[in-house]
C-alpha positions in Angstrom: 62.4 90.4 127.0 65.3 88.2 127.7 67.9 90.2 125.5 66.8 93.6 126.9 69.6 94.2 129.6 71.5 97.3 129.9 74.8 95.6 129.3 73.4 94.1 126.2 72.2 97.5 124.8 75.7 99.2 125.8 77.5 96.4 123.9 75.4 96.5 120.8 75.4 100.3 120.7 79.2 100.2 120.9 79.6 97.7 118.1 77.2 98.8 115.5 78.2 102.7 116.0 82.1 101.9 116.0 81.7 99.8 113.0 79.3 102.4 111.2 81.9 104.6 109.7 84.5 102.3 108.9 81.8 100.2 106.8 83.5 97.2 108.3 80.2 95.2 108.4 78.9 96.2 104.8 75.3 96.6 103.8 74.0 94.9 106.9 76.0 96.8 109.3 75.0 100.0 107.6 71.2 99.1 108.0 71.6 98.3 111.6 73.2 101.7 112.0 70.4 103.4 110.5 67.9 101.4 112.4 69.6 102.6 115.5 69.5 106.2 114.4 65.6 105.7 114.0 65.2 104.3 117.6 67.3 107.3 118.9 65.0 109.7 117.2 62.0 108.0 118.5 63.4 108.1 122.1 64.0 111.8 121.5 60.3 112.3 120.1 61.4 114.9 117.8 61.0 114.9 114.0 64.1 116.9 113.1 67.5 115.3 112.9 69.2 117.8 115.3 70.9 116.1 118.3 70.9 112.7 116.7 74.4 112.7 115.4 76.3 109.4 115.8 78.1 109.3 119.2 81.7 109.6 119.2 83.6 107.9 122.1 82.6 105.6 124.8 80.9 108.0 127.2 78.6 109.3 124.4 77.8 105.7 123.3 77.0 104.8 127.0 74.8 107.9 127.2 72.8 106.9 124.2 72.5 103.3 125.4 71.2 104.5 128.7 68.6 106.6 127.0 67.4 103.8 124.8 67.2 101.6 127.9 65.1 104.1 129.8 62.8 104.6 127.0 62.1 101.0 126.8 61.1 100.9 130.4 58.5 103.5 129.5 57.2 102.2 126.4 56.5 98.5 125.6 56.3 98.9 121.9 59.6 100.7 122.0 60.9 97.7 124.1 59.9 95.2 121.7 61.5 97.2 118.6 64.7 97.7 120.6 64.9 93.9 121.3 64.4 93.2 117.7 67.1 95.4 116.9 69.4 93.8 119.5 68.8 90.3 118.0 69.6 91.5 114.6 72.6 93.6 115.7 74.3 90.4 117.1 75.0 89.6 113.6 77.2 92.8 113.6 79.0 91.9 116.8 80.5 88.8 118.2 77.5 86.9 119.6 77.6 83.7 117.8 79.4 85.1 114.7 82.9 84.7 114.7 82.8 81.2 116.1 80.6 80.1 113.3 83.4 80.2 110.8 84.6 76.6 110.4 87.1 76.8 107.8 90.4 74.5 108.6 93.1 76.2 106.4 96.2 74.3 105.4 98.7 77.2 104.6 101.9 75.5 105.4 104.5 76.0 102.3 106.0 72.9 101.0 109.0 71.5 102.8 112.3 70.5 101.1 113.5 66.9 100.1 117.1 67.6 101.2 116.3 69.0 104.7 119.2 67.9 107.0 119.9 67.7 110.6 118.1 70.0 113.2 116.8 67.1 115.2 117.3 68.8 118.6 115.2 71.5 117.2 112.4 69.1 116.4 112.8 67.3 119.7 112.5 70.8 121.6 109.2 71.7 119.6 107.7 68.3 120.1 108.4 68.6 123.7 106.5 71.9 123.8 103.7 70.4 121.8 103.5 67.5 124.1 102.7 69.8 127.0 100.2 72.2 125.4 97.1 72.6 127.4 98.1 70.8 130.6 98.2 73.8 132.8 95.4 75.7 130.8 97.1 78.9 131.4 95.3 80.8 128.5 98.2 81.0 126.1 99.6 79.1 123.4 102.9 77.2 123.3 105.5 79.7 121.5 108.8 78.8 120.0 111.1 81.3 118.4 113.9 80.2 116.1 116.5 82.8 115.8 119.6 83.1 113.7 121.4 84.9 111.0 120.1 85.0 107.3 120.9 81.9 105.4 121.0 79.5 108.5 117.8 77.6 107.7 115.3 79.1 110.0 112.4 78.9 107.4 113.2 75.2 106.3 113.6 74.2 110.0 110.2 75.6 111.0 108.4 74.3 108.0 109.9 70.8 108.5 108.9 70.8 112.2 105.4 72.2 111.3 104.6 69.7 108.7 105.7 66.7 111.1 103.4 68.0 113.9 100.4 69.1 111.5 98.4 66.3 112.5 98.3 67.4 116.2 96.6 70.5 115.1 93.1 69.4 113.3 91.6 73.0 113.3 94.2 74.0 110.8 97.8 75.5 110.2 98.3 79.3 109.3 101.5 80.7 107.8 102.6 84.2 107.0 105.8 85.6 105.7 106.2 88.8 107.8 109.0 90.0 105.4 110.9 91.4 108.5 114.3 91.3 107.3 114.2 95.3 107.5 111.7 97.6 109.1 110.9 98.9 105.5 109.8 95.6 104.2 107.7 94.3 107.4 104.2 93.5 106.9 101.6 95.3 109.0 100.0 92.9 111.6 96.5 94.2 110.5 97.3 92.8 107.0 98.1 89.5 108.3 95.1 89.3 110.7 92.8 90.2 107.8 94.2 87.4 105.7 94.0 84.9 108.6 90.3 86.0 109.4 89.4 85.3 105.6 91.0 82.0 105.3 89.4 80.8 108.6 86.1 81.6 107.1 85.1 85.0 108.2 82.9 86.7 105.6 84.6 89.9 104.0 82.2 92.1 105.5 83.1 91.3 109.2 86.8 92.2 108.3 87.1 95.8 109.4 90.2 98.3 109.1 90.5 98.7 112.8 93.4 96.7 114.0 92.0 96.3 117.5 88.7 94.8 116.2 90.5 92.6 113.9 92.6 91.4 116.9 89.4 90.8 119.0 87.8 88.9 116.2 90.9 86.7 115.7 91.4 85.9 119.4 87.6 85.0 119.7 87.8 82.8 116.7 90.8 80.9 117.6 90.3 80.6 121.4 88.9 77.2 121.4 90.9 75.8 118.4 93.8 73.8 118.0 95.9 75.7 115.5 99.5 75.7 114.5 100.7 79.3 113.5 103.8 79.7 111.7 105.1 83.3 111.5 107.9 83.5 109.4 110.8 86.1 109.1 109.6 88.4 112.0 111.0 91.9 112.5 110.0 92.6 116.0 107.9 91.3 119.1 105.4 94.2 118.3 104.7 92.7 114.9 104.1 89.2 116.3 102.1 89.9 119.4 98.8 90.7 117.7 99.2 87.3 115.8 99.3 85.1 118.9 96.3 83.2 119.6 94.9 82.8 123.1 94.4 79.2 122.8 96.3 76.9 125.3 96.3 73.9 122.9 97.8 76.0 119.9 101.2 76.2 118.9 102.9 79.4 117.2 106.3 79.1 115.7 108.2 82.4 115.0 111.4 82.7 113.0 113.5 85.8 113.1 117.2 87.3 112.7 116.4 89.3 115.5 116.4 88.2 119.3 112.9 89.3 120.3 113.4 89.3 124.0 109.9 90.9 124.6 108.3 87.5 123.6 110.2 85.5 126.1 109.4 88.3 128.7 105.7 89.0 128.0 104.7 85.6 126.6 106.9 82.9 127.9 108.4 82.0 124.4 111.0 79.2 124.2 114.0 80.4 122.1 116.0 78.0 120.0 119.0 79.5 118.3 120.1 77.9 115.1 123.6 77.8 114.5 125.7 76.5 111.3 125.4 72.9 110.4 128.2 70.7 111.8 130.7 69.4 109.2 129.1 66.0 108.8 125.8 67.3 108.3 127.0 69.8 105.9 128.6 67.1 103.7 125.4 65.0 104.0 123.4 68.0 102.6 126.0 68.3 99.6 125.6 64.6 99.2 121.7 64.8 98.9 122.0 67.7 96.3 124.6 66.0 94.0 124.5 62.4 95.0 126.4 60.4 97.6 128.8 58.9 94.9 129.7 62.4 93.5 130.6 63.2 97.0 132.7 59.9 97.7 134.7 60.3 94.6 136.2 63.5 95.8 135.5 63.3 99.6 138.6 65.4 100.8 138.0 68.4 98.5 134.2 67.9 99.1 134.7 68.3 102.8 136.8 71.3 102.2 134.1 72.8 100.1 131.5 72.1 102.9 133.8 74.0 105.2 134.0 76.9 103.1 130.3 77.1 103.3 130.4 77.8 106.8 127.6 75.3 107.6 125.0 77.7 106.1 122.2 75.8 104.4 121.6 78.7 101.9 125.4 78.5 101.0 125.5 74.8 100.9 122.3 74.6 98.7 123.6 77.3 96.2 127.0 75.3 96.0 125.3 72.0 95.6 123.0 73.3 92.9 126.0 74.7 91.1 127.8 71.1 91.3 124.8 69.3 90.4 124.2 71.3 87.3 127.7 70.7 85.8 128.4 67.0 85.9 132.2 67.7 85.1 132.7 70.4 87.7 135.0 69.0 90.3 135.1 69.8 94.1 138.6 70.9 93.6 137.6 73.6 91.1 134.8 74.7 93.4 137.3 74.9 96.2 139.8 77.0 94.0 136.9 79.0 93.1 136.1 79.7 96.7 139.8 80.7 97.5 139.9 83.2 94.5 136.6 84.7 95.8 138.1 85.3 99.1 141.1 86.9 97.7 139.0 89.2 95.7 136.3 91.8 96.9 133.0 89.9 96.4 132.5 88.9 99.9 130.7 91.8 101.5 127.4 91.2 102.7 125.9 94.7 102.1 124.3 97.0 104.7 122.8 95.2 108.0 120.1 96.4 110.1 120.9 97.3 113.6 120.0 94.6 115.9 120.1 91.7 113.5 122.0 88.7 114.0 124.9 87.7 112.0 127.3 84.7 112.1 130.5 86.8 112.2 133.2 86.4 109.4 131.5 83.2 108.1 128.4 85.2 106.9 130.2 86.3 104.1 130.2 82.7 102.6 126.7 83.1 101.4 127.7 85.9 99.3 130.8 84.1 98.0 128.7 81.1 97.1 125.8 83.2 95.6 128.4 84.9 93.5 130.0 81.8 92.3 126.6 80.5 91.2 125.8 84.0 89.7 128.9 83.9 87.6 127.8 80.8 85.9 124.7 82.2 84.6 124.3 83.0 80.9 124.3 86.7 80.4 120.3 87.1 79.8 119.8 85.2 83.1 122.5 87.2 85.0 120.9 90.4 83.7 117.5 89.4 84.9 118.8 88.3 88.4 120.3 91.8 88.9 117.2 93.8 87.7 114.7 91.7 89.6 116.7 92.2 92.9 116.6 96.1 92.6 113.6 96.1 94.8 112.2 93.7 97.8 109.3 92.5 95.5 107.2 90.2 97.8 107.2 87.6 94.8 107.9 87.8 91.1 105.6 86.8 88.3 106.5 86.0 84.7 104.9 89.1 83.5 106.8 91.4 85.7 110.0 89.5 84.9 109.5 90.1 81.3 108.8 93.7 81.9 112.2 94.0 83.8 114.0 92.4 80.9 112.6 95.0 78.6 111.2 92.9 75.8 107.9 91.7 77.2 108.7 88.1 76.1 107.1 85.9 78.8 108.3 82.6 77.1 112.0 83.8 77.6 111.3 85.3 81.0 109.8 82.0 82.1 113.0 80.1 80.7 115.3 82.6 82.6 113.4 82.3 85.8 113.6 78.5 85.8 117.5 78.8 85.2 117.8 81.0 88.4 115.6 78.5 90.3 117.8 75.7 89.2 120.7 77.7 90.4 119.0 78.2 93.7 119.2 81.9 93.0 115.4 82.3 93.3 112.8 80.1 95.0 109.7 79.0 93.2 106.8 79.7 95.7 103.8 78.8 93.4 102.9 78.2 89.9 105.0 80.7 88.1 105.9 82.7 91.2 109.2 83.2 92.5 111.0 85.0 95.4 114.5 86.0 96.5 115.9 85.0 100.0 116.9 88.5 101.2 120.5 87.6 101.5 120.6 86.8 97.9 118.4 89.7 96.8 121.2 92.0 98.4 123.8 90.2 96.2 121.7 90.9 93.3 121.2 94.4 94.4 124.9 94.9 94.6 125.8 93.2 91.4 123.2 95.6 89.6 124.9 98.7 91.2 128.5 97.5 89.8 127.2 96.1 86.4 124.1 98.2 85.1 124.6 101.5 87.1 121.8 103.9 88.5 120.2 104.8 85.1 119.7 101.3 83.9 118.7 100.0 87.3 116.1 103.1 87.4 114.9 102.2 83.9 114.4 98.4 84.8 112.4 99.5 87.9 110.2 101.9 85.8 109.5 99.2 83.3 108.2 96.9 86.2 106.3 99.6 87.8 104.5 100.5 84.4 103.7 96.8 83.7 102.0 96.8 87.1 100.2 99.9 86.2 98.9 98.7 82.9 97.7 95.4 84.7 96.1 97.0 87.6 94.3 99.3 85.5 92.9 96.7 83.2 91.9 94.6 86.4 90.3 97.9 88.2 88.3 98.5 84.9 86.8 94.9 85.3 85.9 95.3 88.9 84.2 98.9 88.8 83.5 99.3 85.1 81.3 102.3 85.4 83.3 104.7 87.6 85.1 107.7 86.3 88.9 107.6 86.3 91.9 109.8 85.9 95.2 109.0 84.1 96.7 108.0 80.9 96.7 104.4 81.9 93.1 104.2 81.4 93.4 105.4 77.9 95.2 102.3 77.0 92.4 99.7 77.7 93.2 97.7 74.8 96.9 97.3 75.6 96.9 95.2 78.9 96.7 91.4 78.4 93.1 90.1 78.8 94.1 87.9 81.6 94.3 90.7 84.0 91.0 92.3 82.9 89.3 89.0 83.2 90.4 88.1 86.6 89.7 91.5 88.0 89.6 91.5 91.8 91.5 88.2 92.0 94.2 89.5 90.1 94.5 92.6 92.2 94.4 90.6 95.6 97.0 88.4 94.3 99.5 91.4 93.4 98.3 93.6 96.3 101.7 93.4 98.3 103.5 94.0 94.9 101.4 96.9 93.9 102.1 98.6 97.2 105.8 97.8 96.6 105.4 99.3 93.1 104.1 102.7 94.6 107.2 102.7 97.0 109.3 101.9 94.1 107.9 104.7 91.9 108.0 107.1 94.7 111.6 106.4 95.6 112.7 107.0 91.9 110.6 110.1 91.5 108.2 108.7 89.0 105.5 111.0 90.5 102.8 110.4 87.6 103.1 106.6 88.2 102.7 106.8 91.9 99.3 108.6 91.8 98.2 106.7 88.8 98.9 103.3 90.6 96.9 104.6 93.6 94.0 105.3 91.2 94.2 101.8 89.8 94.0 100.4 93.5 90.8 102.0 94.2 88.5 98.9 93.1 90.8 96.7 95.3 90.5 98.9 98.4 86.9 99.8 98.0 85.9 96.2 97.8 88.3 94.7 100.2 89.8 97.4 102.5 93.3 96.9 103.8 93.0 100.3 105.2 96.6 100.7 106.7 98.2 99.7 103.5 95.5 102.1 101.5 96.4 105.1 103.6 100.2 104.5 103.3 100.1 104.3 99.4 97.8 107.2 99.0 99.7 109.6 101.3 102.5 109.0 98.9 99.9 109.5 96.0 98.6 112.8 97.6 102.6 114.0 97.6 103.1 112.8 94.2 100.0 114.3 92.7 101.0 117.7 94.2 104.5 117.6 93.0 103.1 116.8 89.5 100.8 119.6 89.6 103.6 121.9 90.4 105.4 120.6 87.5 102.8 121.0 84.9 101.3 117.6 85.5 97.5 116.7 85.9 96.1 119.3 88.2 93.1 117.1 89.0 95.0 114.3 90.5 95.5 115.8 93.8 91.8 116.0 94.6 91.3 112.4 93.5 94.2 111.3 95.7 92.8 113.1 98.8 89.2 111.8 98.2 90.7 108.2 98.0 92.9 108.7 101.2 89.7 110.0 103.0 88.1 106.7 102.4 91.2 104.9 104.0 91.4 107.3 107.0 87.5 106.7 107.5 88.1 102.9 107.4 90.8 103.6 110.2 88.4 105.5 112.4 90.4 108.8 111.7 87.3 110.7 110.8 88.6 114.3 111.4 91.5 113.7 109.3 89.2 112.1 106.6 87.0 115.4 106.6 90.3 117.6 106.3 91.3 115.4 103.4 87.9 116.0 101.7 87.9 119.7 102.4 91.3 119.9 100.8 90.2 117.8 98.0 87.4 120.2 97.2 89.7 123.2 97.5 92.2 121.5 95.2 89.6 120.7 92.6 88.2 124.1 92.7 91.7 125.6 92.1 92.1 123.4 89.1 88.6 124.2 87.7 87.8 120.5 87.9 84.1 120.5 88.8 83.7 116.7 88.5 86.2 116.3 91.1 84.9 118.8 93.5 81.5 117.3 93.1 83.0 113.8 94.2 84.7 115.2 97.3 81.2 116.9 98.2 79.4 113.7 97.7 81.9 111.6 99.7 81.6 114.3 102.6 77.9 113.8 102.3 78.1 110.1 102.6 80.2 110.6 105.7 77.5 112.9 107.2 75.1 110.0 106.3 77.2 107.6 108.4 77.2 110.2 111.2 73.4 110.4 111.3 73.6 114.1 110.3 71.1 113.8 107.6 70.2 117.5 106.8 73.9 118.2 106.5 74.3 115.1 104.2 71.5 116.5 102.0 73.2 120.0 101.9 76.6 118.5 100.5 74.7 116.3 98.0 72.8 119.4 96.8 76.1 121.2 96.4 77.5 118.4 94.5 74.7 118.4 92.0 75.3 122.2 91.6 79.0 121.7 90.7 78.0 119.0 88.1 75.7 121.6 86.6 78.7 123.7 86.0 80.2 121.3 83.6 79.7 122.2 79.9 79.1 119.7 77.4 82.6 119.8 76.1 84.3 119.9 79.2 86.1 117.3 81.3 83.6 115.0 83.1 80.6 115.8 81.1 80.1 112.2 80.0 79.8 111.2 83.5 77.3 113.7 84.6 74.0 111.8 83.9 75.2 108.8 86.0 76.6 111.1 88.7 73.3 113.0 89.0 71.5 109.7 89.3 73.7 108.4 92.1 73.4 111.8 93.9 69.5 111.5 93.4 69.7 108.2 95.3 71.8 109.6 98.1 69.6 112.5 98.6 66.6 110.0 98.8 68.5 108.1 101.5 69.1 111.2 103.4 65.6 112.4 103.3 64.0 108.9 104.3 66.7 108.6 107.2 65.6 112.1 108.3 61.9 111.2 108.3 61.0 113.2 105.4 59.3 110.3 103.7 57.2 112.2 100.9 60.2 114.1 99.8 62.2 110.9 99.9 59.7 109.1 97.7 59.8 111.8 95.2 63.6 112.1 95.1 64.0 108.1 94.9 61.5 108.0 91.9 63.5 110.7 90.4 66.7 108.7 90.8 65.0 105.8 89.3 64.0 107.8 86.3 67.4 109.0 85.8 69.0 105.6 85.9 66.6 104.3 83.2 67.6 107.2 81.0 71.4 106.5 81.0 72.9 105.3 77.8 74.7 102.6 79.4 72.6 100.6 81.9 73.7 100.3 85.6 71.4 97.9 86.8 73.3 97.3 90.3 72.7 101.0 91.2 69.2 101.0 89.8 68.5 98.1 92.1 69.9 99.9 95.0 67.5 102.7 94.6 64.6 100.1 94.3 65.7 98.8 97.6 65.6 102.3 99.1 62.2 102.9 97.6 60.8 99.6 99.2 62.2 100.7 102.6 60.7 104.1 102.3 57.4 102.6 101.7 57.7 100.5 104.5 58.6 103.5 106.5 55.3 105.2 105.4 53.4 102.1 106.6 52.5 100.8 102.9 54.1 97.4 102.7 52.1 96.3 99.7 53.5 99.1 97.6 57.0 98.3 98.9 56.7 94.6 97.3 57.2 95.7 93.6 60.4 97.6 93.7 61.9 95.1 96.2 61.1 92.1 94.0 62.5 93.8 91.1 65.8 94.8 93.1 66.3 91.3 94.2 66.0 89.8 90.7 68.5 92.4 89.6 70.8 91.6 92.5 70.6 88.0 91.6 71.5 88.6 88.1 74.4 90.9 89.1 75.7 88.3 91.5 75.3 90.3 94.4 74.2 87.7 97.3 74.3 90.1 100.3 72.1 92.7 98.7 69.8 90.0 97.5 69.7 88.6 100.8 68.6 91.9 102.3 65.9 92.2 99.6 64.6 88.8 100.8 64.6 90.2 104.4 62.8 93.2 103.4 60.2 91.2 101.4 59.8 89.1 104.6 58.9 92.2 106.7 56.4 93.2 104.0 54.6 89.7 104.5 54.9 90.0 108.3 53.1 93.5 108.3 50.6 92.0 105.8 49.9 89.1 108.2 50.9 86.5 105.5 53.1 84.0 107.4 53.6 81.6 104.5 55.2 84.3 102.3 57.3 85.4 105.1 58.5 82.2 105.8 59.3 81.7 102.0 61.3 85.0 102.0 63.2 84.2 105.2 64.4 80.9 103.7 65.6 82.6 100.6 67.5 85.0 102.9 68.8 82.2 105.0 70.2 80.4 102.0 72.0 83.5 101.0 73.3 84.4 104.3 74.6 80.7 104.7 76.4 80.9 101.3 78.2 84.1 102.5 79.2 82.7 105.9 77.0 84.9 108.1 76.1 82.1 110.8 74.8 84.9 113.1 72.0 86.0 110.7 71.5 82.4 109.8 70.7 81.7 113.4 68.4 84.7 113.7 66.4 83.8 110.8 66.1 80.2 112.2 64.8 81.7 115.3 62.0 83.5 113.5 61.1 80.5 111.3 60.5 78.6 114.5 58.3 81.2 115.7 56.1 80.7 112.5 56.3 77.1 112.8 58.2 76.8 109.4 61.5 75.6 110.6 
């Protein structure tokens, strides 16, 4: 019993129970939690489920682990089963799991062909890279490039990172932390989740708990040589969780804030970027417009470069303007600067406290931007202003067409290209654009002067409604069978087929923009759009998590839904928003808050007379009780939900969804009965669920297959592996057809268990090989290793 030590039991109990409620480890983690609850009941030698609630907190978890360890010392059969559980649970925790991810990401953005100067920065960074790992102090090299907006921090960091990339063979990571202001700064947990995904961690391993994400990230990167570029940081607190612990890695940070904590706590080397010197400013202009053009009017070109104050952003905008007009002279450009200085267009808008500025010269960026803006055609200038009203993470052609108001994507595409040619937006990918934050502030100011608050609000509303239509279509593709609220879902034929076809991929690509759309709608008082956007995000968050963002958007959704109800809006929306917020809170480990939201959801739906919504709140509370091992309470909540569904008359809201909802509740009840060791009742309930699914007018093969998996497990619990085989085989085929590899893998594992209990080693090995291939495909190396160990034991490796 080599694994059966007290420390191993404590560690496994801690990992499995802390992840159980958040759903961080998906189907397999849930099964490990349920198996643990069975061991606990056996250790207590009781049939009822009282006293077996999921432990809450470190002390209760340690006491539970001690009880299991003591029982193993008394009972060899229990010790064998506990060790088997320990081996399987290693796939939930860290043992062998995270380090198995082998992806080598290459996330650095493209550099610029006109990059100029900054040789001293490259020398300093190269010097730091040369010394990495020499002292093996357990921390990476950290360099922080600081300076005001427009000084070229990002371009410099990308240039250095690309030149040094070959020194970091395990990959290069990049994230725009959007830290120009606190309101736009990205949460570290979101960046960690993205980094873990591109490093090869399966989605089921990526939890909503920032500390667990941090532990996984540091474990995964501890022995790698990575280059991590964290662009546009707002604070040291935002950066610290993204630092690796690898002494041979390099972290580059850019910020307009000084971030002294990174020096104090992590030994970072700070490099302050100043303006380009005159000769390099002129050299950059020459690279943009050609050396002959500069040589022809050198005296005035030098003066123009001086008016740009050594800011690369300003020089690029000015150079793009000159390059686009062959006969525009440097003398004319110089007069334009002089006239702008005499006018009122030089302010740089509001500044966040603590940000670095270059003094009087930072107005040069606004003046150069304004000169480029004035040369735009009227449609491009209008689009420039309207897209700059919000800090959209990036801008698609579809969103731009919505802002313009005509929905003409071909016209929007041409206008975006005009803005990119003028260096007013940057192309970040295929038909994706973004503003530099300095330029966006200029666009926002111009919109306030030119368009006014009403047209600005209308334009923002058009963009938000576009996101809502597209998100509703995508969500319909992700979860086609679920019940929904909101007029957006009544327009299923309106959104482009592209959004519906790409489904989850589209939602993931637009996730940050959708969160900004929620904030924009909330800021403008578009309450009906706020909660409908949240509803359309349900499929994304249910499948992928991002719990902090989920909670932030849905807290707005709850408040907006309440205001709508008070103003004769949809009274059902508040309950719906609270149920979805409860899921987010559960994923963050805030279980008491989740319960309160579910109770208030049920109360809200009761007031609204919305039996379907109240039944959902009760169902979710029952699922929470299942996760907490409180099986009798779970069954009571499911029974209450069934009662509420029975109150829905044929013509009432939600009636069409009742048959499917009853089938799902029957499955939940069957699971609760099985886990509560009421096997005969569980079998009856699961067979009833199966009959209800087969009678549905619209088939639901995925959920029907899940019932068959539960039925197979129940037969196994009852000691009848022969009976378990038929539903498990049918479930496996259905999961394969539905494209659900993790569930198919679990079916194969259960079939292997049937074969083991029937003493059929050849069949067991066959099913294990099937499971192994599926786990390997989904990146779960720990389970692959566990299966390989069993295959060797069977002599079938």
